[in-house]
C-alpha positions as CSV (number, residue, x, y, z in Angstrom):
1,M,19.0,64.2,157.5
2,R,21.4,62.2,155.2
3,F,24.2,61.4,157.7
4,K,21.8,59.5,160.0
5,L,21.3,56.5,157.8
6,P,24.7,55.4,157.9
7,F,25.0,55.9,161.6
8,L,22.2,53.9,162.0
9,S,23.7,51.5,159.1
10,I,27.0,51.3,161.6
11,F,25.3,50.5,164.6
12,L,23.1,48.2,163.6
13,F,26.3,46.5,162.1
14,A,28.1,46.6,165.5
15,L,25.3,45.5,167.4
16,L,24.6,42.2,165.5
17,F,28.4,41.5,164.9
18,G,28.4,41.2,168.6
19,L,25.1,39.2,168.8
20,F,26.8,36.8,166.4
21,V,30.0,36.6,167.6
22,P,31.1,32.8,169.0
23,K,31.7,33.9,172.8
24,T,35.1,31.4,172.2
25,A,36.9,34.5,170.3
26,F,36.8,35.9,173.8
27,A,37.6,32.8,176.0
28,D,38.8,33.6,179.4
29,T,40.1,29.8,179.3
30,V,42.4,27.7,177.2
31,T,43.4,23.8,176.7
32,L,47.1,23.5,176.6
33,S,47.4,19.8,175.2
34,G,50.7,17.8,173.9
35,S,52.7,15.0,174.2
36,V,56.3,14.2,175.5
37,K,58.7,12.4,174.5
38,D,62.5,11.8,174.3
39,S,65.0,12.1,172.0
40,G,64.4,8.9,169.8
41,G,60.7,10.0,169.6
42,N,59.5,7.3,172.7
43,A,56.6,8.4,174.6
44,I,57.9,9.5,178.5
45,S,54.5,8.7,180.6
46,G,54.1,9.4,184.3
47,A,56.1,12.7,183.6
48,T,54.8,16.1,185.1
49,V,53.7,19.2,183.2
50,S,53.6,22.5,184.8
51,V,52.6,26.3,183.6
52,N,54.0,29.1,186.0
53,D,49.6,30.3,186.3
54,A,48.6,31.7,189.7
55,N,46.8,28.7,190.0
56,S,50.3,26.4,189.7
57,S,48.4,24.0,187.2
58,S,50.4,21.2,186.3
59,T,49.6,17.3,185.0
60,T,51.3,13.7,184.7
61,T,51.3,12.7,181.1
62,D,49.6,9.1,179.7
63,S,50.8,5.9,179.0
64,S,51.1,7.7,175.4
65,G,52.9,10.7,176.6
66,N,49.8,13.0,176.3
67,Y,48.8,15.4,178.9
68,T,46.1,18.1,179.0
69,L,45.8,21.6,181.1
70,V,42.7,24.4,181.2
71,I,44.7,27.9,182.1
72,S,43.6,31.1,181.8
73,N,44.5,32.6,178.4
74,G,47.3,34.4,179.0
75,T,51.6,33.8,178.2
76,Y,53.4,31.2,180.3
77,N,56.3,29.4,180.4
78,V,56.3,25.2,180.1
79,Q,58.2,22.8,181.9
80,A,58.2,19.1,182.0
81,T,59.5,17.2,184.7
82,P,60.5,13.1,184.0
83,P,59.3,10.9,186.6
84,A,61.2,10.2,189.7
85,G,63.7,7.8,189.1
86,S,63.9,8.0,185.5
87,T,67.3,8.9,183.3
88,F,66.4,12.2,182.2
89,S,66.9,15.7,182.8
90,P,64.3,18.4,183.0
91,A,63.1,20.1,179.4
């Protein structure tokens, strides 16, 4: 009988912990955001930012060089491609 109380306490703690843990701790997607700038710190608008996920997610930077992508949780290579006609090289 002395072993039932610790087991019950651990079980109740685990149950309550599972109910109240924020769902974002186990998110299926993440938001990747940032900005594309040249070596002088100037924003590059119209650059394409892409990741190598199954959906080939990509977006274009806004006038401030900012971008946002919602992608599946994981590890990716991110590539920034300059706008057509610019003198920048891909990074």
